[in-house]
N, C-alpha and C positions, 0 to 999 in steps of 0.2 A: 160717342166713344173716344173722340179726340181729347176731350177733357180728362178722361181716365188716364190716357198715356201721358199727358202733360203733368198730371199730379204724380204719377209714378216716376216720371223723369225728374221732377223737382225733388221728390223724396229721395231718390237715389243720389242726386247731387248734394243734398243736405247731409245724408249719411256719409258720403265720401268726404265732404269737408269736415264733418265732425271727427271722423277717423284721423285725419291728418292734424287737426287742431288739438285733439284730446289725447292722442297716443303718447305713451311715456316710453322712451327708449330704455333698453337694458342698462342697469347700473354697471359701471366698470368693476370687474372683480377685485382689482387692487384696492379700490376705494372701499368696497365691502369688507375686505380683509382688515384694512386699517380701522374701520369703524367698529366691527363686531368681533374681530379676532384677537383682541388684546387679552392679556392675562385676566383671568385664569384659563382662557381658551388655549387650545393647542390643536395642531393637526396630528392625528394619530395614524400611523401606518398600520393597516390591518393585513391579515395573511395573504390576500391576493394583490397586494401592492397599491391598493387604493388608500387615499388620505381621507380621514373622517374628522370633521370638526367636533371636538369633545371638550366638555368641562367636567373635571373630576375634582370635587371639593369635599372638605370634611376630613376627619381623622382616617388614615389609611387602615387602621386596625379596627374600625367600627363596623357594625353591620352595614352592608351596601344596599342602596336603593337605586334602581335604574329607572329613569323617567323617559317615556316616549311621547313626543309631541304629535299633534294631529296634522291633517293636510293643510297646506297653505300656511304653515307655521314653522318654527324652528326651536332650538333648545331654549331660547329666551322665554318661551311660554311658561316655563317652570321656575322663573326667577323667584317669585314669592315663596314657593314651596322650598326651594333651595335655601333661601334666607332663613326660613323657619326650621329646617331640618339639619343643615350642615354642621351645627355645633355638636350634634350627637350621632350623626350618621354620615357615612361616605355616600355622597350624592353624585351619581354619574348621569349625565345627559349628553345627548349627541344629536347633531343634525342628521336626519335620516337621508338615505339616497334620494336625490332629486330635490333636496331642500337645503336652504341656508348655505353656509360655506362649504358643505360637503359636495354640493353640486350634483350633476347628473351621473347616473351609473354608466360606466364604460360599456357594460354588457347590455344596457337598455332593458334590463330585467326589473320590472316594477311589480312583480307578483308578491303576494303576501308571504310566500315562502322565502323569497329573497330578502324582504324586509326582516323577517324573523331570523334568518341566517346572519344578518348583520349584527344582531344582538350578541350572538356567540362570538363573532369576530371582534367586536369591541371589548366585551368583558374578558375574553381570553387574552387580548393584547394588554389589558390593564391588570391581569392576574387576579381577577375576581372569580371565585369559585361558585359561591351561592349568593343569592340576592333576592330582594323584594322587587317585583316588576310592576310599574305603574304606567298606564297609558290613557291618553285622552283622545277621544274621537277616533280618527284613523289609527292612532297609536294604541288605543284600546283594542281594536280588532287585531292588530299585530300582536299585542300582549296576550290575547286569548289564544291565538294560533301558537305562539311560543309556549304557553303554559300546557297546551294539549300535547305538543311535540316533545317538550323537555321539562316535565314536572320535577324531575330529580334535582334540577339546579335552582329551583325557586323555594324561598322561604315564605312567600306570600304573593298575592296578585291583587292590585288595586285598579279598578276600572272607573274612569271619570268620564261620564257622558260617552261611553264607548259606542263605536259604530261597527258595522260589519254585517255582511249577508248571512243568512241562516244557511248552513250546509250540513251535509250528512256527517261531516267530521266533528261537528259541534255536539258535545254530549247533551242529552236532554236535561240534565241538572241545571244547565245554564238558563233554560227557558222557565220564567216564573210560572207559566201555566202548568208546568209538569213537576214542580218541586215536590209534590206529594208522591210522585212516582220514584223519586230519587232514594236509593237505599240509605243514604246518610241521614235523610230527614225522617225515615221510618223508625230509626233506632230510638 
């Protein structure tokens, strides 16, 4: 039995040493702002006094596309799409709460409703009335939530590898197994 305690003790020491050797300290916010906040980035004041890191590119009078990144990502996820679309479309992307230069939410609310509410805050601050909404991973789940709550603002919805739990709020038409039950498909 002594050998078991010795092995566990040695393992604990190895794990503790690995933690101190391999851990990476937080990056200085000023360094991050200098590295990732250059033009065309800007910090946008939204209705509740928060600052949101935004990139708004393309012709201002063109149809707007809003791009939502996934978890553990930021607005740079969409750079290739922005490069391809910004000649003909107004492309808006922003670091969502708790991500990138936007930083943590002061109210500590990370519910899907709060994320969806941020879409309105950003597009309202930019003067965008209607838009196509695209989301990847977590951003796809947020885009679905937004589309359910505010369909009147959307010209389209694009889901790229979208995530999200099934809930009673999700219409059955979203589920591939029930497409035949959807009245739109029956027509």
